[in-house]
N, CA, C, O and the ligand as a Tripos MOL2 file, in Angstrom:
@<TRIPOS>MOLECULE
protein
  265   263    67     0     0
PROTEIN
NO_CHARGES

@<TRIPOS>ATOM
      1 N          57.7210  -15.5000  -15.3660 N.3       1 MET1
      2 CA         59.1140  -15.1270  -15.4360 C.3       1 MET1
      3 C          59.3900  -13.7380  -14.9150 C.2       1 MET1
      4 O          58.8620  -12.7640  -15.4510 O.2       1 MET1
      5 N          60.1260  -13.6320  -13.9840 N.am      2 THR2
      6 CA         60.4750  -12.3360  -13.4010 C.3       2 THR2
      7 C          62.0200  -12.0960  -13.3990 C.2       2 THR2
      8 O          62.7770  -12.8450  -12.7820 O.2       2 THR2
      9 N          62.3950  -11.1610  -14.0210 N.am      3 ILE3
     10 CA         63.9090  -10.7820  -13.9410 C.3       3 ILE3
     11 C          64.0280   -9.5210  -13.2390 C.2       3 ILE3
     12 O          63.4310   -8.5160  -13.6250 O.2       3 ILE3
     13 N          64.8200   -9.5430  -12.1640 N.am      4 LYS4
     14 CA         65.1500   -8.3290  -11.4690 C.3       4 LYS4
     15 C          66.3750   -7.7060  -12.1010 C.2       4 LYS4
     16 O          67.5000   -8.2060  -12.0660 O.2       4 LYS4
     17 N          66.0420   -6.5480  -12.6920 N.am      5 LEU5
     18 CA         67.1960   -5.9270  -13.3220 C.3       5 LEU5
     19 C          68.0010   -5.1430  -12.3300 C.2       5 LEU5
     20 O          67.4790   -4.4440  -11.4610 O.2       5 LEU5
     21 N          69.3680   -5.2960  -12.5030 N.am      6 SER6
     22 CA         70.1970   -4.4580  -11.6610 C.3       6 SER6
     23 C          71.1220   -3.5910  -12.5150 C.2       6 SER6
     24 O          71.9280   -2.7910  -12.0400 O.2       6 SER6
     25 N          70.9360   -3.8180  -13.8090 N.am      7 GLN7
     26 CA         71.8070   -3.1390  -14.6950 C.3       7 GLN7
     27 C          71.2610   -2.9700  -16.1230 C.2       7 GLN7
     28 O          70.6350   -3.8980  -16.6350 O.2       7 GLN7
     29 N          71.4670   -1.8650  -16.7570 N.am      8 CYS8
     30 CA         70.8940   -1.6950  -18.0540 C.3       8 CYS8
     31 C          71.5390   -2.5300  -19.0170 C.2       8 CYS8
     32 O          72.7680   -2.5930  -19.0340 O.2       8 CYS8
     33 N          70.7620   -3.2440  -19.9050 N.am      9 VAL9
     34 CA         71.4090   -4.1180  -20.9060 C.3       9 VAL9
     35 C          71.9930   -3.3380  -22.1310 C.2       9 VAL9
     36 O          72.8100   -3.8340  -22.9060 O.2       9 VAL9
     37 N          71.5070   -2.1020  -22.2280 N.am     10 VAL10
     38 CA         71.9480   -1.2340  -23.2760 C.3      10 VAL10
     39 C          73.3780   -0.7220  -23.0380 C.2      10 VAL10
     40 O          74.3070   -1.0240  -23.7870 O.2      10 VAL10
     41 N          73.5040    0.0370  -22.0000 N.am     11 CYS11
     42 CA         74.7040    0.7590  -21.7370 C.3      11 CYS11
     43 C          75.4550    0.1950  -20.4150 C.2      11 CYS11
     44 O          76.5770    0.6400  -20.1700 O.2      11 CYS11
     45 N          74.9390   -0.6580  -19.6560 N.am     12 GLY12
     46 CA         75.5960   -1.2630  -18.5350 C.3      12 GLY12
     47 C          75.4850   -0.4170  -17.3450 C.2      12 GLY12
     48 O          75.9900   -0.8340  -16.3020 O.2      12 GLY12
     49 N          74.8990    0.7030  -17.3610 N.am     13 HIS13
     50 CA         74.7480    1.5860  -16.2810 C.3      13 HIS13
     51 C          73.9670    0.8880  -15.1590 C.2      13 HIS13
     52 O          72.9750    0.2000  -15.3970 O.2      13 HIS13
     53 N          74.4630    1.0970  -13.9100 N.am     14 LYS14
     54 CA         73.9270    0.2440  -12.7620 C.3      14 LYS14
     55 C          72.8360    0.9140  -11.9970 C.2      14 LYS14
     56 O          72.1180    0.2480  -11.2520 O.2      14 LYS14
     57 N          72.6730    2.2370  -12.1480 N.am     15 ALA15
     58 CA         71.6390    2.8940  -11.3310 C.3      15 ALA15
     59 C          70.4570    3.2660  -12.2910 C.2      15 ALA15
     60 O          70.4100    4.2330  -13.0520 O.2      15 ALA15
     61 N          69.4990    2.2780  -12.0900 N.am     16 LEU16
     62 CA         68.1880    2.4850  -12.7680 C.3      16 LEU16
     63 C          67.2380    3.1820  -11.7740 C.2      16 LEU16
     64 O          67.1420    2.8400  -10.5950 O.2      16 LEU16
     65 N          66.5810    4.1360  -12.3130 N.am     17 SER17
     66 CA         65.7420    4.9220  -11.4050 C.3      17 SER17
     67 C          64.2000    4.6160  -11.6720 C.2      17 SER17
     68 O          63.7840    4.4190  -12.8140 O.2      17 SER17
     69 N          63.4090    4.5890  -10.5920 N.am     18 ASN18
     70 CA         62.0200    4.3850  -10.8460 C.3      18 ASN18
     71 C          61.3690    5.5700  -11.5490 C.2      18 ASN18
     72 O          61.6860    6.7250  -11.2680 O.2      18 ASN18
     73 N          60.5210    5.2880  -12.3990 N.am     19 SER19
     74 CA         59.7890    6.3330  -13.0760 C.3      19 SER19
     75 C          58.3860    5.9250  -13.4770 C.2      19 SER19
     76 O          58.0960    4.7300  -13.5390 O.2      19 SER19
     77 N          57.5260    6.8510  -13.7460 N.am     20 MET20
     78 CA         56.2140    6.6610  -14.1790 C.3      20 MET20
     79 C          56.1970    6.8950  -15.7360 C.2      20 MET20
     80 O          56.4640    8.0020  -16.2010 O.2      20 MET20
     81 N          55.9140    5.9530  -16.4230 N.am     21 GLU21
     82 CA         55.9080    6.1360  -17.9080 C.3      21 GLU21
     83 C          54.5080    6.1500  -18.4830 C.2      21 GLU21
     84 O          53.5990    5.6160  -17.8480 O.2      21 GLU21
     85 N          54.2820    6.7380  -19.6650 N.am     22 SER22
     86 CA         53.0480    6.6540  -20.2940 C.3      22 SER22
     87 C          53.3050    6.0310  -21.7840 C.2      22 SER22
     88 O          54.3470    6.2180  -22.4130 O.2      22 SER22
     89 N          52.2520    5.3020  -22.2280 N.am     23 MET23
     90 CA         52.4710    4.6180  -23.4560 C.3      23 MET23
     91 C          51.2840    4.8510  -24.4030 C.2      23 MET23
     92 O          50.1210    4.6410  -24.0600 O.2      23 MET23
     93 N          51.6480    5.2950  -25.6110 N.am     24 GLU24
     94 CA         50.4680    5.5910  -26.5650 C.3      24 GLU24
     95 C          50.3380    4.3410  -27.5740 C.2      24 GLU24
     96 O          51.2460    3.9020  -28.2800 O.2      24 GLU24
     97 N          49.1840    3.9220  -27.5030 N.am     25 ILE25
     98 CA         48.8430    2.7740  -28.4760 C.3      25 ILE25
     99 C          47.8180    3.1570  -29.4400 C.2      25 ILE25
    100 O          46.8380    3.8160  -29.0940 O.2      25 ILE25
    101 N          48.0180    2.7520  -30.6800 N.am     26 GLU26
    102 CA         47.0160    3.0570  -31.7500 C.3      26 GLU26
    103 C          46.4620    1.7290  -32.3420 C.2      26 GLU26
    104 O          47.2120    0.8860  -32.8340 O.2      26 GLU26
    105 N          45.1540    1.5890  -32.2730 N.am     27 GLU27
    106 CA         44.5870    0.4150  -32.7140 C.3      27 GLU27
    107 C          43.3140    0.7420  -33.4070 C.2      27 GLU27
    108 O          42.4450    1.4410  -32.8860 O.2      27 GLU27
    109 N          43.2200    0.2110  -34.6160 N.am     28 ASN28
    110 CA         42.0540    0.4550  -35.4870 C.3      28 ASN28
    111 C          41.7340    1.9080  -35.6670 C.2      28 ASN28
    112 O          40.5720    2.3080  -35.7380 O.2      28 ASN28
    113 N          42.7850    2.6960  -35.7410 N.am     29 GLY29
    114 CA         42.5920    4.1980  -35.9280 C.3      29 GLY29
    115 C          42.2610    4.9210  -34.7510 C.2      29 GLY29
    116 O          42.0790    6.1360  -34.8230 O.2      29 GLY29
    117 N          42.1500    4.2340  -33.5410 N.am     30 LYS30
    118 CA         41.8360    4.8770  -32.2790 C.3      30 LYS30
    119 C          43.1280    4.9120  -31.5120 C.2      30 LYS30
    120 O          43.9380    3.9860  -31.5670 O.2      30 LYS30
    121 N          43.3160    6.0710  -30.7480 N.am     31 LYS31
    122 CA         44.4710    6.3430  -30.0340 C.3      31 LYS31
    123 C          44.1350    6.0830  -28.5190 C.2      31 LYS31
    124 O          43.0450    6.4550  -28.0860 O.2      31 LYS31
    125 N          44.9850    5.4940  -27.7580 N.am     32 PHE32
    126 CA         44.7730    5.1580  -26.4460 C.3      32 PHE32
    127 C          46.1570    5.4350  -25.6250 C.2      32 PHE32
    128 O          47.2450    4.9580  -25.9450 O.2      32 PHE32
    129 N          45.9410    6.2160  -24.6080 N.am     33 THR33
    130 CA         47.2790    6.3280  -23.8250 C.3      33 THR33
    131 C          47.0810    5.7680  -22.5380 C.2      33 THR33
    132 O          46.1370    6.0850  -21.8140 O.2      33 THR33
    133 N          48.0250    4.8730  -22.2160 N.am     34 ILE34
    134 CA         48.0800    4.2880  -20.8320 C.3      34 ILE34
    135 C          49.0790    5.1100  -20.0410 C.2      34 ILE34
    136 O          50.2180    5.3200  -20.4590 O.2      34 ILE34
    137 N          48.6020    5.5850  -18.8410 N.am     35 GLU35
    138 CA         49.4260    6.4570  -18.0940 C.3      35 GLU35
    139 C          49.9100    5.7560  -16.8150 C.2      35 GLU35
    140 O          49.4090    4.6830  -16.4800 O.2      35 GLU35
    141 N          50.7880    6.2920  -16.1640 N.am     36 LYS36
    142 CA         51.1570    5.9010  -14.7690 C.3      36 LYS36
    143 C          51.6620    4.3770  -14.8280 C.2      36 LYS36
    144 O          51.2520    3.5930  -13.9710 O.2      36 LYS36
    145 N          52.4930    3.9740  -15.7690 N.am     37 ILE37
    146 CA         53.0450    2.6740  -15.8140 C.3      37 ILE37
    147 C          54.2990    2.6200  -14.9930 C.2      37 ILE37
    148 O          55.2920    3.2370  -15.3780 O.2      37 ILE37
    149 N          54.3140    1.9240  -13.8910 N.am     38 PRO38
    150 CA         55.5120    1.8160  -13.1120 C.3      38 PRO38
    151 C          56.6850    1.2060  -13.8820 C.2      38 PRO38
    152 O          56.5600    0.0870  -14.3790 O.2      38 PRO38
    153 N          57.7720    1.8740  -13.9940 N.am     39 ALA39
    154 CA         58.8920    1.3740  -14.7550 C.3      39 ALA39
    155 C          60.2260    1.8370  -14.1570 C.2      39 ALA39
    156 O          60.3030    2.7020  -13.2840 O.2      39 ALA39
    157 N          61.2060    1.2340  -14.6610 N.am     40 GLN40
    158 CA         62.5850    1.6480  -14.3050 C.3      40 GLN40
    159 C          63.2160    2.2090  -15.5220 C.2      40 GLN40
    160 O          63.0830    1.6790  -16.6250 O.2      40 GLN40
    161 N          63.9060    3.2890  -15.3130 N.am     41 LYS41
    162 CA         64.5230    4.0280  -16.3400 C.3      41 LYS41
    163 C          66.0130    4.2370  -16.2140 C.2      41 LYS41
    164 O          66.5060    4.5600  -15.1330 O.2      41 LYS41
    165 N          66.6970    4.0670  -17.2420 N.am     42 CYS42
    166 CA         68.1350    4.2660  -17.2420 C.3      42 CYS42
    167 C          68.4460    5.6500  -17.7490 C.2      42 CYS42
    168 O          67.6520    6.2430  -18.4790 O.2      42 CYS42
    169 N          69.6010    6.1710  -17.3660 N.am     43 SER43
    170 CA         69.9490    7.6040  -17.8550 C.3      43 SER43
    171 C          70.1350    7.5630  -19.3050 C.2      43 SER43
    172 O          70.1630    8.6360  -19.9080 O.2      43 SER43
    173 N          70.2670    6.4440  -19.9520 N.am     44 CYS44
    174 CA         70.3950    6.5080  -21.4570 C.3      44 CYS44
    175 C          69.1220    6.5080  -22.0770 C.2      44 CYS44
    176 O          69.0820    6.5970  -23.3040 O.2      44 CYS44
    177 N          68.0030    6.4150  -21.3760 N.am     45 GLY45
    178 CA         66.6670    6.4970  -21.9800 C.3      45 GLY45
    179 C          66.0110    5.1890  -22.0860 C.2      45 GLY45
    180 O          64.8130    5.1270  -22.3610 O.2      45 GLY45
    181 N          66.7580    4.0880  -21.8770 N.am     46 GLU46
    182 CA         66.0240    2.8020  -21.9650 C.3      46 GLU46
    183 C          65.0700    2.6340  -20.7840 C.2      46 GLU46
    184 O          65.3920    3.0040  -19.6540 O.2      46 GLU46
    185 N          63.9140    2.0820  -21.0550 N.am     47 VAL47
    186 CA         62.9390    1.8300  -20.0840 C.3      47 VAL47
    187 C          62.6900    0.3550  -19.8680 C.2      47 VAL47
    188 O          62.6100   -0.4120  -20.8280 O.2      47 VAL47
    189 N          62.5700   -0.0420  -18.6330 N.am     48 TYR48
    190 CA         62.2530   -1.4390  -18.3380 C.3      48 TYR48
    191 C          60.9360   -1.5740  -17.5320 C.2      48 TYR48
    192 O          60.6500   -0.8680  -16.5650 O.2      48 TYR48
    193 N          60.2070   -2.5160  -18.0210 N.am     49 ILE49
    194 CA         58.9150   -2.6750  -17.4050 C.3      49 ILE49
    195 C          58.7960   -4.0380  -16.7960 C.2      49 ILE49
    196 O          59.0200   -5.0200  -17.5030 O.2      49 ILE49
    197 N          58.4470   -4.1800  -15.4900 N.am     50 ASP50
    198 CA         58.3710   -5.5010  -14.8920 C.3      50 ASP50
    199 C          57.0350   -6.2410  -15.2680 C.2      50 ASP50
    200 O          56.1770   -5.7920  -16.0280 O.2      50 ASP50
    201 N          56.9990   -7.4410  -14.6170 N.am     51 ALA51
    202 CA         55.8200   -8.3230  -14.9690 C.3      51 ALA51
    203 C          54.5230   -7.7550  -14.6240 C.2      51 ALA51
    204 O          53.5610   -7.8130  -15.3910 O.2      51 ALA51
    205 N          54.4850   -7.1230  -13.3000 N.am     52 ALA52
    206 CA         53.2980   -6.5700  -12.7900 C.3      52 ALA52
    207 C          52.8700   -5.3600  -13.6130 C.2      52 ALA52
    208 O          51.6780   -5.0910  -13.7610 O.2      52 ALA52
    209 N          53.8550   -4.6280  -14.1500 N.am     53 ALA53
    210 CA         53.5230   -3.4000  -14.9980 C.3      53 ALA53
    211 C          52.9730   -3.8520  -16.3260 C.2      53 ALA53
    212 O          52.1490   -3.1750  -16.9420 O.2      53 ALA53
    213 N          53.4560   -5.0510  -16.7770 N.am     54 SER54
    214 CA         52.8900   -5.3970  -18.0740 C.3      54 SER54
    215 C          51.4740   -5.9710  -18.0390 C.2      54 SER54
    216 O          50.6610   -5.8620  -18.9570 O.2      54 SER54
    217 N          51.2630   -6.6220  -16.8240 N.am     55 LYS55
    218 CA         49.8850   -7.0720  -16.5540 C.3      55 LYS55
    219 C          48.9630   -5.8470  -16.5670 C.2      55 LYS55
    220 O          47.9130   -5.8150  -17.2080 O.2      55 LYS55
    221 N          49.4180   -4.8660  -15.8310 N.am     56 TYR56
    222 CA         48.6210   -3.5460  -15.7430 C.3      56 TYR56
    223 C          48.3570   -2.9240  -17.2650 C.2      56 TYR56
    224 O          47.3140   -2.3390  -17.5580 O.2      56 TYR56
    225 N          49.3230   -3.1120  -18.0730 N.am     57 ILE57
    226 CA         49.2250   -2.6070  -19.5120 C.3      57 ILE57
    227 C          48.0930   -3.4210  -20.1550 C.2      57 ILE57
    228 O          47.1860   -2.8810  -20.7890 O.2      57 ILE57
    229 N          48.1920   -4.8070  -19.9540 N.am     58 ASP58
    230 CA         47.1970   -5.7390  -20.6220 C.3      58 ASP58
    231 C          45.8200   -5.3900  -20.1820 C.2      58 ASP58
    232 O          44.8740   -5.3280  -20.9670 O.2      58 ASP58
    233 N          45.7390   -5.1750  -18.9740 N.am     59 LYS59
    234 CA         44.4050   -4.8850  -18.3020 C.3      59 LYS59
    235 C          43.7790   -3.6300  -18.8990 C.2      59 LYS59
    236 O          42.5870   -3.5900  -19.2060 O.2      59 LYS59
    237 N          44.6510   -2.5640  -19.0620 N.am     60 GLN60
    238 CA         44.2080   -1.2060  -19.5860 C.3      60 GLN60
    239 C          43.7940   -1.5940  -21.0440 C.2      60 GLN60
    240 O          42.7100   -1.1680  -21.4440 O.2      60 GLN60
    241 N          44.5210   -2.3260  -21.8270 N.am     61 LEU61
    242 CA         44.1740   -2.6470  -23.1880 C.3      61 LEU61
    243 C          42.9200   -3.3840  -23.2410 C.2      61 LEU61
    244 O          42.1500   -3.1500  -24.1730 O.2      61 LEU61
    245 N          42.6150   -4.2630  -22.3360 N.am     62 GLU62
    246 CA         41.4310   -5.0200  -22.2520 C.3      62 GLU62
    247 C          40.2230   -4.0960  -22.2370 C.2      62 GLU62
    248 O          39.2370   -4.2310  -22.9610 O.2      62 GLU62
    249 N          40.4190   -3.0990  -21.2900 N.am     63 ASN63
    250 CA         39.3100   -2.1430  -21.0820 C.3      63 ASN63
    251 C          39.0220   -1.2590  -22.3310 C.2      63 ASN63
    252 O          37.8990   -0.8730  -22.6570 O.2      63 ASN63
    253 N          40.0770   -1.0140  -22.9270 N.am     64 PHE64
    254 CA         40.1180   -0.1140  -24.2390 C.3      64 PHE64
    255 C          39.3500   -0.8690  -25.2750 C.2      64 PHE64
    256 O          38.5430   -0.2910  -26.0040 O.2      64 PHE64
    257 N          39.5890   -2.1660  -25.3520 N.am     65 ARG65
    258 CA         39.0560   -2.9090  -26.5190 C.3      65 ARG65
    259 C          37.4470   -3.2560  -26.3320 C.2      65 ARG65
    260 O          36.7290   -3.6440  -27.2540 O.2      65 ARG65
    261 N          37.0510   -3.0600  -25.0770 N.am     66 LYS66
    262 CA         35.6160   -3.4680  -24.7530 C.3      66 LYS66
    263 C          34.6320   -2.6200  -25.6050 C.2      66 LYS66
    264 O          33.4180   -2.7910  -25.4970 O.2      66 LYS66
    265 ZN         71.2940    2.4210  -20.0910 Zn       67 ZN67
@<TRIPOS>BOND
     1     1     2 1
     2     2     3 1
     3     3     4 2
     4     3     5 am
     5     5     6 1
     6     6     7 1
     7     7     8 2
     8     7     9 am
     9     9    10 1
    10    10    11 1
    11    11    12 2
    12    11    13 am
    13    13    14 1
    14    14    15 1
    15    15    16 2
    16    15    17 am
    17    17    18 1
    18    18    19 1
    19    19    20 2
    20    19    21 am
    21    21    22 1
    22    22    23 1
    23    23    24 2
    24    23    25 am
    25    25    26 1
    26    26    27 1
    27    27    28 2
    28    27    29 am
    29    29    30 1
    30    30    31 1
    31    31    32 2
    32    31    33 am
    33    33    34 1
    34    34    35 1
    35    35    36 2
    36    35    37 am
    37    37    38 1
    38    38    39 1
    39    39    40 2
    40    39    41 am
    41    41    42 1
    42    42    43 1
    43    43    44 2
    44    43    45 am
    45    45    46 1
    46    46    47 1
    47    47    48 2
    48    47    49 am
    49    49    50 1
    50    50    51 1
    51    51    52 2
    52    51    53 am
    53    53    54 1
    54    54    55 1
    55    55    56 2
    56    55    57 am
    57    57    58 1
    58    58    59 1
    59    59    60 2
    60    59    61 am
    61    61    62 1
    62    62    63 1
    63    63    64 2
    64    63    65 am
    65    65    66 1
    66    66    67 1
    67    67    68 2
    68    67    69 am
    69    69    70 1
    70    70    71 1
    71    71    72 2
    72    71    73 am
    73    73    74 1
    74    74    75 1
    75    75    76 2
    76    75    77 am
    77    77    78 1
    78    78    79 1
    79    79    80 2
    80    79    81 am
    81    81    82 1
    82    82    83 1
    83    83    84 2
    84    83    85 am
    85    85    86 1
    86    86    87 1
    87    87    88 2
    88    87    89 am
    89    89    90 1
    90    90    91 1
    91    91    92 2
    92    91    93 am
    93    93    94 1
    94    94    95 1
    95    95    96 2
    96    95    97 am
    97    97    98 1
    98    98    99 1
    99    99   100 2
   100    99   101 am
   101   101   102 1
   102   102   103 1
   103   103   104 2
   104   103   105 am
   105   105   106 1
   106   106   107 1
   107   107   108 2
   108   107   109 am
   109   109   110 1
   110   110   111 1
   111   111   112 2
   112   111   113 am
   113   113   114 1
   114   114   115 1
   115   115   116 2
   116   115   117 am
   117   117   118 1
   118   118   119 1
   119   119   120 2
   120   119   121 am
   121   121   122 1
   122   122   123 1
   123   123   124 2
   124   123   125 am
   125   125   126 1
   126   126   127 1
   127   127   128 2
   128   127   129 am
   129   129   130 1
   130   130   131 1
   131   131   132 2
   132   131   133 am
   133   133   134 1
   134   134   135 1
   135   135   136 2
   136   135   137 am
   137   137   138 1
   138   138   139 1
   139   139   140 2
   140   139   141 am
   141   141   142 1
   142   142   143 1
   143   143   144 2
   144   143   145 am
   145   145   146 1
   146   146   147 1
   147   147   148 2
   148   147   149 am
   149   149   150 1
   150   150   151 1
   151   151   152 2
   152   151   153 am
   153   153   154 1
   154   154   155 1
   155   155   156 2
   156   155   157 am
   157   157   158 1
   158   158   159 1
   159   159   160 2
   160   159   161 am
   161   161   162 1
   162   162   163 1
   163   163   164 2
   164   163   165 am
   165   165   166 1
   166   166   167 1
   167   167   168 2
   168   167   169 am
   169   169   170 1
   170   170   171 1
   171   171   172 2
   172   171   173 am
   173   173   174 1
   174   174   175 1
   175   175   176 2
   176   175   177 am
   177   177   178 1
   178   178   179 1
   179   179   180 2
   180   179   181 am
   181   181   182 1
   182   182   183 1
   183   183   184 2
   184   183   185 am
   185   185   186 1
   186   186   187 1
   187   187   188 2
   188   187   189 am
   189   189   190 1
   190   190   191 1
   191   191   192 2
   192   191   193 am
   193   193   194 1
   194   194   195 1
   195   195   196 2
   196   195   197 am
   197   197   198 1
   198   198   199 1
   199   199   200 2
   200   199   201 am
   201   201   202 1
   202   202   203 1
   203   203   204 2
   204   203   205 am
   205   205   206 1
   206   206   207 1
   207   207   208 2
   208   207   209 am
   209   209   210 1
   210   210   211 1
   211   211   212 2
   212   211   213 am
   213   213   214 1
   214   214   215 1
   215   215   216 2
   216   215   217 am
   217   217   218 1
   218   218   219 1
   219   219   220 2
   220   219   221 am
   221   221   222 1
   222   222   223 1
   223   223   224 2
   224   223   225 am
   225   225   226 1
   226   226   227 1
   227   227   228 2
   228   227   229 am
   229   229   230 1
   230   230   231 1
   231   231   232 2
   232   231   233 am
   233   233   234 1
   234   234   235 1
   235   235   236 2
   236   235   237 am
   237   237   238 1
   238   238   239 1
   239   239   240 2
   240   239   241 am
   241   241   242 1
   242   242   243 1
   243   243   244 2
   244   243   245 am
   245   245   246 1
   246   246   247 1
   247   247   248 2
   248   247   249 am
   249   249   250 1
   250   250   251 1
   251   251   252 2
   252   251   253 am
   253   253   254 1
   254   254   255 1
   255   255   256 2
   256   255   257 am
   257   257   258 1
   258   258   259 1
   259   259   260 2
   260   259   261 am
   261   261   262 1
   262   262   263 1
   263   263   264 2
@<TRIPOS>SUBSTRUCTURE
     1 MET1         2 RESIDUE 1 A MET
     2 THR2         6 RESIDUE 1 A THR
     3 ILE3        10 RESIDUE 1 A ILE
     4 LYS4        14 RESIDUE 1 A LYS
     5 LEU5        18 RESIDUE 1 A LEU
     6 SER6        22 RESIDUE 1 A SER
     7 GLN7        26 RESIDUE 1 A GLN
     8 CYS8        30 RESIDUE 1 A CYS
     9 VAL9        34 RESIDUE 1 A VAL
    10 VAL10       38 RESIDUE 1 A VAL
    11 CYS11       42 RESIDUE 1 A CYS
    12 GLY12       46 RESIDUE 1 A GLY
    13 HIS13       50 RESIDUE 1 A HIS
    14 LYS14       54 RESIDUE 1 A LYS
    15 ALA15       58 RESIDUE 1 A ALA
    16 LEU16       62 RESIDUE 1 A LEU
    17 SER17       66 RESIDUE 1 A SER
    18 ASN18       70 RESIDUE 1 A ASN
    19 SER19       74 RESIDUE 1 A SER
    20 MET20       78 RESIDUE 1 A MET
    21 GLU21       82 RESIDUE 1 A GLU
    22 SER22       86 RESIDUE 1 A SER
    23 MET23       90 RESIDUE 1 A MET
    24 GLU24       94 RESIDUE 1 A GLU
    25 ILE25       98 RESIDUE 1 A ILE
    26 GLU26      102 RESIDUE 1 A GLU
    27 GLU27      106 RESIDUE 1 A GLU
    28 ASN28      110 RESIDUE 1 A ASN
    29 GLY29      114 RESIDUE 1 A GLY
    30 LYS30      118 RESIDUE 1 A LYS
    31 LYS31      122 RESIDUE 1 A LYS
    32 PHE32      126 RESIDUE 1 A PHE
    33 THR33      130 RESIDUE 1 A THR
    34 ILE34      134 RESIDUE 1 A ILE
    35 GLU35      138 RESIDUE 1 A GLU
    36 LYS36      142 RESIDUE 1 A LYS
    37 ILE37      146 RESIDUE 1 A ILE
    38 PRO38      150 RESIDUE 1 A PRO
    39 ALA39      154 RESIDUE 1 A ALA
    40 GLN40      158 RESIDUE 1 A GLN
    41 LYS41      162 RESIDUE 1 A LYS
    42 CYS42      166 RESIDUE 1 A CYS
    43 SER43      170 RESIDUE 1 A SER
    44 CYS44      174 RESIDUE 1 A CYS
    45 GLY45      178 RESIDUE 1 A GLY
    46 GLU46      182 RESIDUE 1 A GLU
    47 VAL47      186 RESIDUE 1 A VAL
    48 TYR48      190 RESIDUE 1 A TYR
    49 ILE49      194 RESIDUE 1 A ILE
    50 ASP50      198 RESIDUE 1 A ASP
    51 ALA51      202 RESIDUE 1 A ALA
    52 ALA52      206 RESIDUE 1 A ALA
    53 ALA53      210 RESIDUE 1 A ALA
    54 SER54      214 RESIDUE 1 A SER
    55 LYS55      218 RESIDUE 1 A LYS
    56 TYR56      222 RESIDUE 1 A TYR
    57 ILE57      226 RESIDUE 1 A ILE
    58 ASP58      230 RESIDUE 1 A ASP
    59 LYS59      234 RESIDUE 1 A LYS
    60 GLN60      238 RESIDUE 1 A GLN
    61 LEU61      242 RESIDUE 1 A LEU
    62 GLU62      246 RESIDUE 1 A GLU
    63 ASN63      250 RESIDUE 1 A ASN
    64 PHE64      254 RESIDUE 1 A PHE
    65 ARG65      258 RESIDUE 1 A ARG
    66 LYS66      262 RESIDUE 1 A LYS
    67 ZN67       265 GROUP 0 **** ****
């Protein structure tokens, strides 16, 4: 399922900008940071991640759990 966002669902703003996000995950007391996640960000601070990016996150998590 791929949804192409053209508008922020939180504030309705139409100009989402590309950004690189990082995400911190804590699992079993271990901290792991995933960096350079391609995302779209609204000026209200809401971040949208597409299917390719969530696959990338899954992959990084897999590596982390090994
Ligand atoms: Zn917004």
